[in-house]
C-alpha positions as CSV (number, residue, x, y, z in Angstrom):
1,M,134.1,30.8,-46.4
2,K,135.1,31.1,-43.0
3,I,137.1,34.2,-42.7
4,T,139.1,35.3,-39.6
5,F,140.5,38.9,-39.5
6,V,143.4,39.3,-37.0
7,L,143.6,42.6,-35.6
8,P,145.9,44.6,-33.3
9,P,144.2,46.2,-30.0
10,V,141.4,48.1,-31.4
11,N,140.7,51.7,-31.5
12,L,138.8,54.3,-33.8
13,C,141.4,54.7,-36.5
14,G,140.6,54.7,-40.3
15,G,142.2,51.6,-41.0
16,L,140.2,49.5,-38.5
17,R,136.8,51.4,-39.7
18,S,137.7,50.2,-43.3
19,T,138.3,46.6,-42.1
20,A,135.0,46.6,-40.2
21,N,133.2,47.7,-42.9
22,L,134.7,45.2,-45.3
23,A,134.0,42.4,-42.8
24,L,130.3,43.6,-42.6
25,H,129.8,43.3,-46.5
26,L,131.5,39.9,-46.7
27,G,129.2,38.7,-44.1
28,K,126.3,40.0,-46.4
29,R,127.7,37.9,-49.0
30,G,127.0,34.9,-47.0
31,H,130.5,34.4,-45.6
32,E,131.3,33.6,-41.8
33,V,133.4,36.4,-40.8
34,L,135.0,36.8,-37.2
35,A,137.4,39.5,-36.1
36,V,140.1,38.7,-33.4
37,C,142.2,41.1,-31.3
38,P,144.2,41.0,-28.1
39,E,143.8,43.3,-25.1
40,R,145.5,46.4,-24.9
41,R,148.6,46.5,-22.9
42,K,148.3,48.7,-19.9
43,P,150.7,51.7,-19.5
44,T,153.6,51.2,-17.1
45,L,154.3,53.5,-14.2
46,Y,157.2,54.9,-16.0
47,Q,154.9,55.8,-19.0
48,Q,152.5,57.4,-16.9
49,A,155.1,59.5,-15.2
50,K,156.4,60.6,-18.5
51,S,153.0,61.7,-19.8
52,L,152.2,63.6,-16.8
53,L,155.6,65.3,-17.0
54,K,154.8,66.2,-20.8
55,G,151.5,67.7,-19.7
56,K,149.5,65.0,-21.6
57,G,147.7,63.7,-18.3
58,W,147.1,60.4,-17.2
59,M,147.1,57.7,-19.8
60,D,144.0,55.6,-20.5
61,T,144.3,52.3,-18.6
62,R,141.4,50.4,-20.4
63,T,142.3,47.1,-21.8
64,R,139.8,47.8,-24.6
65,W,139.1,51.1,-26.5
66,A,136.1,52.1,-28.4
67,S,136.1,50.8,-32.0
68,P,134.0,50.7,-35.2
69,F,133.2,47.1,-34.3
70,D,131.0,48.6,-31.4
71,E,128.9,50.2,-34.2
72,L,128.8,47.3,-36.8
73,P,127.2,43.8,-36.4
74,V,130.5,42.1,-37.0
75,P,131.6,39.6,-34.3
76,L,134.7,40.7,-32.5
77,K,136.5,38.4,-30.1
78,V,138.7,40.1,-27.6
79,V,141.1,37.5,-26.1
80,S,142.0,38.0,-22.5
81,H,145.6,38.4,-22.9
82,I,147.9,40.8,-24.7
83,S,149.6,40.1,-28.0
84,P,150.4,37.8,-29.8
85,I,147.5,36.0,-31.1
86,T,148.1,32.3,-31.5
87,D,146.6,29.0,-32.7
88,L,144.7,28.7,-29.4
89,D,142.9,32.0,-29.8
90,L,141.5,31.4,-33.4
91,P,138.9,28.9,-34.9
92,D,139.8,26.8,-37.9
93,A,138.9,28.7,-41.1
94,D,139.4,29.0,-44.8
95,V,141.2,32.2,-44.7
96,V,142.9,34.2,-41.9
97,V,143.9,37.8,-42.6
98,A,146.7,39.9,-40.9
99,T,145.6,43.6,-41.0
100,W,148.9,45.4,-39.6
101,W,152.6,44.5,-39.8
102,E,152.6,43.0,-36.3
103,T,149.7,40.8,-36.9
104,A,151.4,39.6,-40.1
105,E,154.2,38.1,-37.9
106,W,151.6,36.3,-35.9
107,V,149.7,35.1,-38.8
108,N,152.7,33.6,-40.4
109,K,153.3,31.4,-37.5
110,L,149.8,30.1,-37.5
111,S,149.0,26.4,-38.5
112,A,147.5,25.7,-41.9
113,S,144.1,24.8,-40.2
114,K,143.6,28.4,-39.6
115,G,143.3,29.1,-43.2
116,A,145.2,30.3,-46.3
117,K,147.3,33.4,-45.0
118,V,146.6,36.7,-46.4
119,Y,148.2,40.2,-45.5
120,F,145.8,43.1,-46.0
121,I,148.2,46.1,-46.3
122,R,146.7,49.6,-45.8
123,H,150.0,51.5,-45.5
124,H,153.5,51.1,-46.1
125,E,154.3,51.4,-42.4
126,V,158.1,52.5,-42.8
127,H,158.1,55.1,-39.9
128,D,160.7,56.1,-37.5
129,Y,158.7,55.3,-34.6
130,L,158.5,51.7,-35.6
131,P,161.0,49.0,-35.8
132,L,161.9,49.3,-39.6
133,E,163.6,46.2,-40.3
134,R,160.9,44.1,-38.8
135,V,158.3,46.0,-40.7
136,K,160.1,45.7,-44.0
137,A,160.4,42.1,-43.3
138,T,156.7,41.3,-43.0
139,Y,156.4,42.6,-46.7
140,K,158.5,39.6,-47.7
141,L,156.6,36.9,-45.9
142,P,154.9,34.2,-47.9
143,L,151.5,35.7,-47.5
144,H,148.9,36.6,-50.1
145,K,148.9,40.3,-50.2
146,I,145.9,42.6,-50.6
147,T,146.4,46.6,-51.0
148,I,144.1,49.6,-51.2
149,S,146.0,51.9,-53.9
150,Q,147.8,51.3,-57.1
151,W,150.9,52.9,-55.6
152,L,151.0,50.2,-52.9
153,V,150.5,47.4,-55.7
154,D,153.4,48.9,-57.5
155,L,155.7,49.3,-54.3
156,M,155.0,45.7,-53.3
157,K,156.2,44.7,-56.9
158,T,159.0,47.1,-57.3
159,E,160.7,46.8,-53.7
160,Y,159.4,43.6,-52.3
161,G,159.3,41.5,-55.6
162,D,155.7,40.6,-55.1
163,H,153.8,40.5,-58.5
164,T,150.7,38.8,-57.2
165,V,149.2,41.5,-55.2
166,S,145.6,42.1,-55.1
167,L,143.8,45.6,-55.2
168,V,140.7,46.4,-53.2
169,Y,139.9,49.9,-52.9
170,N,138.4,51.5,-49.8
171,S,134.8,53.0,-49.6
172,V,132.9,54.8,-47.1
173,N,129.5,54.4,-45.4
174,F,127.2,56.5,-47.5
175,Q,124.5,56.5,-44.6
176,K,127.2,58.2,-42.4
177,Y,128.9,60.5,-44.9
178,Y,126.4,62.5,-47.0
179,A,125.0,65.9,-47.6
180,P,122.3,67.3,-49.9
181,P,123.3,69.4,-52.9
182,R,124.3,72.9,-51.9
183,G,125.9,76.0,-53.2
184,K,129.2,77.8,-52.1
185,Q,129.5,79.0,-48.5
186,S,128.6,82.7,-48.0
187,V,132.2,83.0,-46.6
188,P,134.9,81.3,-48.5
189,T,135.8,78.1,-46.3
190,V,138.2,75.3,-46.4
191,G,138.7,72.5,-43.9
192,M,141.2,69.8,-43.0
193,L,141.7,66.9,-40.6
194,Y,144.1,68.1,-37.8
195,H,146.9,65.6,-37.1
196,T,150.4,66.1,-35.5
197,T,152.3,63.1,-37.3
198,K,154.5,64.7,-39.6
199,W,153.7,62.5,-42.7
200,K,150.0,63.7,-42.5
201,G,151.3,67.0,-43.8
202,C,149.0,69.2,-41.6
203,D,151.9,71.9,-41.9
204,I,151.6,72.0,-45.7
205,S,147.9,72.5,-45.5
206,L,148.2,75.3,-42.7
207,K,150.9,77.0,-44.8
208,A,148.8,76.9,-47.9
209,F,145.8,78.6,-46.0
210,E,148.1,81.4,-44.9
211,L,149.2,82.0,-48.4
212,A,145.8,81.8,-49.8
213,K,144.4,84.1,-47.0
214,Q,146.7,86.9,-48.5
215,E,144.6,86.8,-51.7
216,I,141.2,86.1,-49.8
217,P,141.3,88.0,-46.5
218,D,138.0,86.7,-45.4
219,L,139.0,83.0,-45.9
220,K,137.8,80.7,-43.1
221,M,139.3,77.5,-41.6
222,V,137.2,74.5,-40.4
223,A,139.1,71.6,-38.7
224,F,138.6,68.5,-36.8
225,G,140.9,66.1,-34.9
226,L,141.1,63.6,-32.1
227,N,143.2,65.9,-29.7
228,S,143.6,69.6,-28.9
229,P,146.1,71.6,-31.2
230,L,149.6,71.7,-30.0
231,P,151.6,74.9,-29.8
232,E,154.2,73.7,-32.1
233,L,151.3,73.3,-34.8
234,P,149.0,75.9,-34.1
235,L,145.8,76.3,-36.1
236,P,145.1,79.8,-37.7
237,T,143.3,82.4,-35.6
238,G,139.6,82.2,-35.8
239,T,139.8,78.5,-36.9
240,L,136.4,76.7,-35.9
241,Y,138.1,73.6,-34.4
242,H,136.0,70.3,-33.3
243,C,138.0,68.3,-30.9
244,N,137.1,64.6,-31.1
245,P,133.4,65.3,-32.6
246,P,130.8,62.8,-32.4
247,Q,131.0,60.5,-35.4
248,E,127.4,61.8,-36.7
249,R,128.7,65.2,-36.7
250,I,131.7,64.8,-39.0
251,K,129.4,65.0,-42.3
252,D,128.3,68.4,-41.2
253,I,131.9,69.5,-40.7
254,Y,132.8,68.4,-44.3
255,A,129.8,70.0,-45.6
256,Q,130.6,73.4,-44.1
257,C,133.5,73.8,-46.5
258,D,133.9,74.8,-50.3
259,A,137.0,72.7,-50.4
260,W,138.8,70.1,-48.1
261,L,142.6,70.2,-47.7
262,F,144.6,66.7,-48.0
263,G,148.2,67.4,-47.4
264,S,149.6,64.1,-46.6
265,R,153.2,63.3,-47.6
266,V,152.5,59.6,-47.7
267,E,149.3,57.6,-47.1
268,G,147.9,54.3,-47.7
269,F,144.7,55.4,-49.0
270,G,143.3,58.8,-47.8
271,R,139.7,58.0,-46.4
272,P,139.2,61.8,-45.8
273,I,139.3,62.3,-49.6
274,L,136.2,60.0,-50.1
275,E,134.3,61.2,-47.0
276,A,134.6,64.9,-47.9
277,M,133.6,63.9,-51.5
278,A,130.7,62.0,-50.3
279,C,129.6,65.0,-48.5
280,R,129.8,67.0,-51.8
281,T,133.0,68.8,-50.8
282,P,135.8,69.2,-53.6
283,V,139.2,68.1,-52.3
284,I,142.5,69.7,-52.9
285,A,145.1,66.9,-52.4
286,T,148.8,66.0,-52.8
287,P,149.5,62.8,-54.7
288,A,149.6,60.8,-51.7
289,G,147.7,57.3,-51.4
290,A,144.8,56.9,-53.8
291,A,144.6,60.6,-54.3
292,P,145.6,60.4,-58.2
293,E,143.0,57.9,-58.8
294,L,140.1,59.8,-56.8
295,I,140.9,63.0,-58.1
296,A,141.3,62.0,-61.6
297,K,137.4,61.2,-61.5
298,G,136.9,65.1,-61.0
299,G,135.7,66.9,-57.9
300,G,138.9,68.5,-56.9
301,K,142.5,69.3,-57.7
302,L,145.7,67.5,-57.4
303,V,148.7,69.6,-56.4
304,K,152.4,69.1,-56.3
305,P,153.8,67.1,-53.2
306,E,155.3,69.4,-50.4
307,S,154.2,72.4,-52.2
308,S,152.0,74.8,-50.0
309,E,152.2,77.2,-52.8
310,D,150.7,74.8,-55.2
311,M,147.8,74.0,-52.8
312,A,147.3,77.8,-52.0
313,E,146.7,78.6,-55.6
314,A,144.2,75.6,-55.7
315,I,142.4,77.3,-52.7
316,V,142.1,80.6,-54.4
317,Q,141.0,78.9,-57.7
318,I,138.1,77.1,-56.1
319,S,137.1,79.9,-53.7
320,Q,136.8,82.1,-56.7
321,L,134.5,79.8,-58.9
322,N,131.1,80.9,-59.6
323,Q,128.3,79.1,-58.2
324,E,127.7,77.1,-61.4
325,K,131.1,75.9,-61.9
326,W,131.6,75.1,-58.1
327,Q,128.2,73.3,-58.1
328,K,129.7,71.1,-61.0
329,M,132.8,70.4,-59.0
330,S,130.8,69.6,-56.2
331,D,128.6,67.1,-58.1
332,S,131.7,65.5,-59.7
333,A,133.0,65.0,-56.1
334,Y,129.8,63.2,-55.0
335,I,129.9,61.1,-58.2
336,A,133.5,60.1,-57.7
337,A,132.9,58.9,-54.2
338,K,129.7,57.0,-55.1
339,S,131.7,54.8,-57.6
340,Y,133.5,53.2,-54.7
341,T,131.1,50.9,-52.8
342,W,131.7,48.4,-50.2
343,D,129.8,45.8,-52.2
344,D,132.4,46.0,-54.9
345,A,135.2,46.0,-52.3
346,A,133.8,42.9,-50.7
347,E,133.4,41.2,-54.1
348,L,137.2,42.0,-55.0
349,C,138.3,40.9,-51.6
350,E,136.5,37.5,-52.1
351,Q,138.2,37.0,-55.2
352,A,141.5,37.7,-53.6
353,F,140.8,35.2,-50.9
354,H,140.1,32.4,-53.4
355,K,143.4,33.4,-55.1
356,A,145.1,33.0,-51.7
357,I,143.4,29.6,-51.1
358,E,144.5,28.3,-54.7
359,R,148.1,29.7,-54.0
360,T,148.2,27.8,-50.7
361,K,147.0,24.6,-52.3
362,N,149.9,25.1,-55.0
363,G,152.4,25.4,-52.3
364,E,153.2,29.1,-53.0
365,L,152.3,30.5,-49.5
366,G,153.3,29.4,-46.1
């Protein structure tokens, strides 16, 4: 098949990383894959002034940022204009895939020659900082939907009336995320991904750490994130924080921990869960994204949503495991992660594309 992925302006976000890896493995299955994105809009003088006044510095003016496509042999075409992407920017193909709510609007307007229309949904993007009604409208467009977790499949059915959604789980690059077998740390240590967006739930994880530290005084925190911590969401004193670490270092950060904290309130999938598990680190997770499916395979603990107390209790329980029991949980985490492969994901995605082509021929899709 000829497959075109239509992307927003690229960056290093996890969703684009998953799309790039999936495209790579579809190519390995013999398909002709191309990714297309527009240039990034340059910030206006007003936006620059606002950023400076807030103390955030001068905004990046590059029209293209670094992305996972720089690391993988997947063809990426950056068109020489800002959004939207139109027929003039794309080759004829068998399938054309929207990868974000805004790209779904673009794909819906494409001519039939660009391929059967697919909407790859990695999250339910109903956030206050987005145009909610436009976003919701994209989930009702006549595009074949693919999602990455069972909760999204169920949501598309119950809220948007779509009973034909395909499920394609994420995976991770096991050459990038790995660690040899190990024992517990000499000092009890937990880790987390630092993010200031409220639905990422960092506040839940940070409060859980403080509560657990009351029972384990020498408990240590390790964290990483793209930006420096903000005063309104401070990290605990003594935290070993890695700001925008090199990608090759992230596996070592995961491997420094006895448990990884995942406190999201809502999530499409939750890649850090698999990344940590691939590095043999048990995960303590709220039931967001694919966490219920991933944790059910062993290798961590699922806690109540919005409950720092429940997460703190899990931190204490894992920190107090003896070496043998912790090692067993660590091994279970690794086995669970290895059960999700990009080869399997590419095969399921291929089946979903064939279904989209068939539905298009039957007149079910736009």
